[in-house]
C-alpha positions in Angstrom: 23.3 -8.5 -17.1 22.3 -7.0 -13.3 18.9 -7.5 -12.4 17.0 -6.9 -9.1 14.4 -9.3 -10.4 15.1 -13.3 -9.7 16.6 -15.9 -12.1 13.1 -17.1 -12.1 12.1 -14.2 -14.0 15.4 -13.0 -15.6 15.6 -16.2 -17.6 12.4 -16.5 -19.2 12.6 -13.0 -20.1 15.9 -13.7 -21.9 14.9 -16.6 -23.4 11.8 -14.7 -24.8 14.0 -12.2 -26.1 16.4 -14.3 -27.7 18.8 -13.0 -25.5 19.8 -16.1 -23.7 23.6 -16.7 -23.9 24.5 -13.3 -24.5 25.9 -12.2 -21.6 29.2 -13.2 -19.8 27.4 -13.3 -16.4 23.9 -12.6 -14.9 23.7 -11.5 -11.4 19.6 -11.9 -9.7 18.2 -11.1 -6.6 19.2 -14.5 -5.1 22.8 -13.5 -4.7 22.9 -9.8 -3.0 21.9 -9.2 0.1 20.6 -5.5 -0.7 19.0 -4.6 -3.4 19.2 -0.8 -5.5 20.0 1.6 -4.9 22.9 -0.1 -2.8 25.7 -0.7 -5.8 26.3 -4.3 -4.6 24.1 -6.0 -7.9 26.6 -3.7 -10.1 30.0 -4.6 -8.2 29.2 -8.1 -8.4 28.5 -8.0 -11.9 32.1 -6.0 -12.5 33.9 -8.3 -10.2 33.2 -11.3 -12.0 34.0 -9.4 -15.5 37.5 -8.8 -13.7 36.3 -5.1 -14.7 37.0 -1.9 -12.3 34.3 -0.2 -11.4 35.5 3.1 -13.0 35.8 1.7 -16.2 32.0 0.1 -16.5 29.5 1.5 -18.8 26.3 0.9 -17.4 22.7 0.5 -18.8 19.9 1.4 -16.8 16.2 3.5 -17.4 15.3 4.3 -13.8 16.4 7.0 -11.4 17.0 4.2 -8.7 19.4 2.5 -11.2 21.0 5.7 -12.2 21.8 6.3 -8.2 22.9 3.0 -7.9 25.7 3.1 -10.8 27.0 6.1 -9.6 27.0 4.6 -5.9 29.1 2.0 -7.7 31.2 4.6 -8.9 30.5 3.7 -13.1 29.4 6.0 -15.7 25.6 5.2 -16.8 23.7 6.0 -19.8 19.8 5.4 -20.0 17.3 5.2 -23.2 13.9 6.5 -22.7 11.3 6.3 -25.8 14.2 5.5 -28.2 16.3 8.4 -26.9 19.6 8.8 -25.0 18.0 10.6 -21.6 20.0 12.6 -19.4 21.8 10.9 -16.8 23.4 14.2 -14.7 22.4 14.8 -11.0 18.9 16.5 -11.7 18.3 13.0 -13.3 19.2 11.2 -10.5 17.5 13.4 -7.7 14.5 11.5 -7.4 16.7 7.9 -6.7 18.7 9.4 -4.9 16.2 10.9 -2.5 14.3 7.6 -2.6 17.9 6.0 -1.4 17.6 8.2 1.7 14.7 7.0 2.3 16.0 3.6 2.5 19.2 4.4 4.2 16.9 5.9 7.0 14.9 2.7 7.1 18.3 0.9 7.6 18.9 3.1 10.7 15.9 2.3 12.1 16.5 -1.6 11.6 14.0 -2.2 8.8 15.7 -4.3 5.7 14.0 -2.7 2.4 12.9 -4.5 -0.1 14.2 -4.8 -3.1 14.2 -2.6 -6.0 13.8 -4.3 -9.2 13.7 -3.2 -13.3 10.3 -3.2 -15.4 11.1 -6.9 -16.7 7.9 -8.9 -17.1 5.8 -6.4 -15.9 5.0 -4.5 -19.4 3.0 -8.0 -20.3 1.0 -8.3 -16.5 -2.3 -9.6 -18.0 -5.1 -8.2 -15.8 -7.1 -10.5 -13.6 -10.9 -11.1 -14.9 -13.3 -8.3 -14.0 -16.8 -9.5 -13.5 -17.3 -7.1 -10.4 -18.4 -9.8 -7.9 -15.1 -11.8 -7.7 -12.3 -11.3 -5.0 -9.7 -9.0 -6.9 -6.3 -10.6 -6.0 -4.9 -13.3 -7.7 -3.3 -14.8 -5.0 -3.8 -15.1 -1.3 -0.1 -13.2 0.1 -2.2 -9.9 0.8 -5.4 -9.7 0.3 -8.2 -7.1 1.2 -11.7 -8.2 1.8 -14.1 -7.5 -1.2 -11.5 -4.5 -2.5 -12.0 -2.8 -5.3 -8.2 -2.8 -6.4 -6.0 -5.8 -7.8 -2.9 -7.4 -6.8 -0.7 -8.8 -9.1 1.9 -10.8 -7.5 5.4 -10.8 -8.9 7.4 -13.0 -6.3 5.1 -14.7 -3.6 6.7 -13.9 -0.1 8.2 -16.6 1.8 8.9 -17.2 5.9 12.3 -15.9 5.2 11.8 -13.4 2.6 9.5 -10.4 2.0 7.9 -10.8 -1.7 7.0 -8.3 -4.3 3.9 -7.6 -5.8 2.0 -4.6 -8.3 -0.9 -2.8 -7.0 -3.4 -2.0 -9.7 -5.7 0.4 -8.5 -9.1 0.8 -10.5 -12.0 2.6 -11.5 -14.2 0.4 -8.9 -15.5 1.9 -5.6 -17.3 -0.3 -2.8 -20.0 1.1 0.1 -22.1 -0.9 2.8 -19.2 -3.4 2.7 -20.8 -5.1 -0.4 -17.9 -4.9 -2.8 -17.4 -3.7 -6.0 -20.4 -1.5 -6.8 -22.1 -2.1 -10.7 -20.4 1.8 -11.7 -17.2 2.8 -12.0 -15.5 6.6 -11.8 -13.4 7.3 -14.4 -10.2 8.3 -13.8 -10.1 7.2 -10.2 -7.7 4.8 -10.6 -4.8 7.2 -11.9 -5.6 9.9 -9.4 -5.8 7.7 -6.3 -2.6 6.0 -7.6 -0.6 9.5 -8.1 -2.0 10.4 -4.4 -1.1 7.2 -2.9 2.6 7.9 -4.1 2.8 11.3 -3.3 1.7 10.0 0.5 4.2 7.5 0.4 6.9 10.1 -0.4 6.0 12.5 2.4 5.4 9.9 4.9 9.0 8.4 3.9 10.3 11.9 4.2 8.7 11.9 7.9 10.6 8.9 8.8 7.5 6.2 8.5 8.7 3.0 7.1 6.2 1.8 4.4 6.0 -0.9 1.9 6.2 1.3 -1.1 8.7 0.9 -4.1 8.1 2.8 -6.9 5.7 3.7 -9.0 5.6 2.2 -12.6 6.2 4.4 -15.5 4.0 4.6 -18.4 1.7 2.7 -19.9 1.0 2.2 -16.5 0.3 5.3 -14.5 -2.1 3.5 -12.0 0.5 0.8 -10.8 2.7 0.7 -7.7 5.5 -1.4 -6.7 4.7 -2.9 -3.3 6.4 -5.3 -1.0 4.8 -8.2 0.1 3.9 -10.3 3.2 2.1 -13.0 4.5 -1.4 -12.8 5.6 -1.8 -14.7 9.1 -3.4 -17.8 7.4 -1.0 -18.5 4.9 2.0 -17.7 7.2 0.0 -20.3 9.9 0.0 -22.8 7.5 3.5 -22.9 6.3 5.8 -25.7 8.0 7.9 -24.4 10.9 7.7 -22.8 14.2 4.3 -20.1 14.8 4.7 -17.3 12.6 6.6 -14.2 13.8 7.5 -12.1 11.4 7.2 -11.1 7.9 3.4 -11.1 8.0 0.6 -8.6 7.2 -1.5 -7.7 10.5 -5.1 -8.7 10.3 -5.7 -5.5 11.9 -6.7 -1.8 10.9 -5.9 1.1 13.0 -8.3 4.0 12.8 -7.4 7.6 13.8 -9.6 10.7 13.7 -9.3 14.2 14.1 -12.7 15.3 13.6 -16.3 13.5 14.0 -18.5 14.4 10.8 -22.6 13.6 11.2 -21.7 10.5 9.5 -19.0 9.3 11.9 -19.7 5.5 13.4 -18.7 7.0 17.0 -21.7 8.9 17.0 -23.8 6.2 16.7 -21.9 4.0 18.9 -22.1 6.8 21.5 -25.7 6.9 21.3 -26.4 3.0 21.4 -24.2 3.1 24.6 -21.6 0.8 22.4 -19.1 3.5 23.3 -18.3 6.0 26.2 -16.6 9.0 25.7 -14.0 7.7 28.8 -13.5 4.7 26.0 -11.6 6.8 23.6 -10.1 9.1 25.3 -12.5 11.8 25.4 -13.8 14.0 27.9 -17.2 13.4 29.7 -19.3 15.0 27.8 -20.0 13.6 24.0 -18.3 15.3 21.3 -20.7 17.5 19.1 -20.9 16.9 15.1 -18.2 18.5 13.1 -16.1 19.1 16.3 -12.2 19.2 15.7 -10.7 16.7 18.5 -8.3 18.4 20.8 -6.1 15.4 20.1 -6.5 12.5 17.8 -8.7 9.4 18.5 -7.0 6.2 18.0 -9.1 3.0 17.5 -8.5 -0.7 16.4 -10.5 -3.0 14.2 -10.4 -5.9 12.6 -10.1 -7.2 8.7 -10.0 -10.3 8.2 -14.0 -10.7 8.7 -17.0 -9.4 6.2 -17.4 -6.4 8.4 -14.4 -4.5 10.5 -15.2 -5.5 14.0 -14.0 -2.9 16.5 -11.3 -4.2 19.0 -10.1 -3.0 22.6 -6.0 -2.4 22.3 -5.6 -5.4 24.4 -7.8 -7.7 22.1 -5.8 -5.9 19.1 -2.5 -6.6 20.8 -3.4 -10.3 21.6 -4.9 -10.4 18.0 -1.8 -9.9 16.6 0.9 -11.1 18.9 2.6 -7.9 19.9 4.9 -7.2 22.5 3.8 -4.0 24.6 6.5 -1.7 22.6 5.4 -2.8 19.8 2.2 -1.9 20.5 3.4 1.8 21.4 5.5 2.0 17.9 2.0 1.3 16.5 0.4 3.6 18.0 2.9 6.3 17.6 3.5 5.8 13.7 -0.2 5.9 13.4 -0.1 9.3 14.8 2.6 10.5 13.0 1.0 9.3 9.9 -2.3 11.3 10.9 -0.2 14.2 11.4 1.7 14.3 8.4 -1.4 13.4 6.0 -3.7 16.5 8.2 -1.1 18.9 7.8 -1.0 18.7 3.9 -4.6 18.5 3.7 -4.6 21.8 5.5 -2.0 23.2 3.2 -4.6 22.6 -0.1 -7.4 24.0 1.9 -9.2 20.2 2.7 -10.1 18.8 5.9 -8.7 15.3 6.7 -11.3 14.4 9.1 -10.3 10.4 9.3 -8.4 7.8 8.1 -6.8 4.4 8.5 -3.6 2.2 8.5 -2.7 -1.3 8.0 0.3 -2.7 8.7 3.2 -5.6 8.2 5.5 -7.1 10.5 9.2 -7.9 8.8 11.1 -10.4 9.4 13.3 -8.4 11.8 9.8 -7.2 13.7 9.8 -4.0 12.2 6.2 -2.4 11.4 6.2 -0.7 8.1 3.0 1.2 6.8 1.1 -1.6 4.8 -1.8 0.4 3.3 -2.4 3.4 0.8 -2.8 6.0 3.0 -4.4 9.7 2.7 -6.3 8.7 -0.5 -10.4 9.0 -1.0 -10.5 5.2 -0.7 -9.1 5.4 2.7 -9.5 8.7 4.2 -12.6 11.2 4.8 -11.4 14.1 3.1 -14.0 17.3 3.0 -13.7 20.5 1.5 -15.8 23.5 3.4 -18.2 20.6 4.8 -18.9 18.9 1.4 -17.6 15.2 1.1 -14.8 14.5 -1.6 -15.2 10.7 -1.6 -18.0 8.0 -2.1 -19.9 9.4 0.7 -21.8 11.1 -2.1 -22.4 8.0 -3.7 -22.9 6.4 -0.4 -25.6 9.3 0.2 -27.4 8.6 -2.9 -28.2 5.1 -2.0 -29.3 6.1 1.2 -31.6 8.9 0.0 -32.9 6.9 -3.2 -34.3 3.9 -0.9 -31.4 1.7 -2.9 -29.6 1.0 0.1 -28.2 -2.6 0.4 -28.9 -4.2 3.4 -25.5 -5.5 4.4 -26.2 -5.1 7.7 -28.8 -8.1 7.8 -27.3 -9.8 5.0 -24.2 -10.5 7.1 -25.3 -11.4 10.4 -27.8 -13.7 8.9 -25.1 -15.7 7.1 -26.3 -15.2 3.6 -24.1 -15.9 0.9 -22.5 -13.4 -1.0 -23.9 -15.4 -4.3 -27.1 -14.5 -3.4 -27.3 -11.0 -2.2 -29.5 -8.7 -4.6 -27.6 -6.9 -7.2 -27.2 -3.1 -6.2 -28.9 -0.3 -8.7 -26.8 1.5 -10.8 -26.1 5.0 -9.4 -27.6 8.0 -11.9 -25.0 10.5 -12.1 -27.1 13.3 -12.5 -28.7 12.6 -9.5 -25.4 12.6 -7.4 -24.4 15.9 -8.3 
């Protein structure tokens, strides 16, 4: 048995299946320094069995695993849905492409997250969902009032990244409220597939991400992610002050266009912002104007409402060096360029978006958000919003706006906030 999971997971799994003691050797994650698609797991297993790799027959159920066995020089079979599946080059193509992306990451100095099989995931219980509770089971990588769920498989430590499963849901949020009373059927799988596509698109462009793999059916709305510690959990750990393997408490915003509802217009009108502050010419931009060059802004993420920060404040908040700040900005510009170009290919306008990052133990910045989806980007088709702005507009126009702009500054506990009025779909068409 050669598994990318830890013995803490492999042991109980074998016991549950009645297979404990049936294997001559078991190799788990703790015993290797490189995960799939690197062949180290399989080569160690073969060495312990005293068998040459070319005389081994491996059984694996994922493209990465197929690519791994071939890299080890082994024969391989796989069984999917009760049938033998092809294991030729075409079957390993996606695994090989993923391996190339991981090798590019190593060349940039990033230690890739270990790949793992599906054991332990099929029976993951969904967390209680009452529409009001924080959506994460643990605190390794929370997003305040998120509409998605995070299942922690292996928590991160000061010396090692963790593993989590991100479950996309049909929930949405507006006005910083948290989960609204309605759901959007099919949103979970649609956003998950968009995120998966965009992760691969970005990795092909050389952007390191925390993406590991899209889980197979029956979980079309789940993705394996690399987990890092939050600033709070890292600071609470014993030892010296945290320097790496942590999620940055920062959101990097990128803007290509400024539609009417962009906060830039409001802040310019209120005098909270000047064109020079965000790299514009003296004249304020026109509504809907496509900018000559993207705007990059920074905001905090560990507060009820994101607070805009100057570049110096962002650097101080995250404890980054000058070169790391440059990498952060350059990477964000690459993310924006890739997503904007793809949107244009399919006839959409990618007006703005956001990116979160984690800092690895070897001080490399890795994209830690689901990029380019309607949850995180403002997408439009011929001037029409393709996202939750449609729902936000309904709440405003119907007089049902949630006054979070007053509730949050006044310190009103969320338990005392008024419940939102359910949205009438016919009114949003």
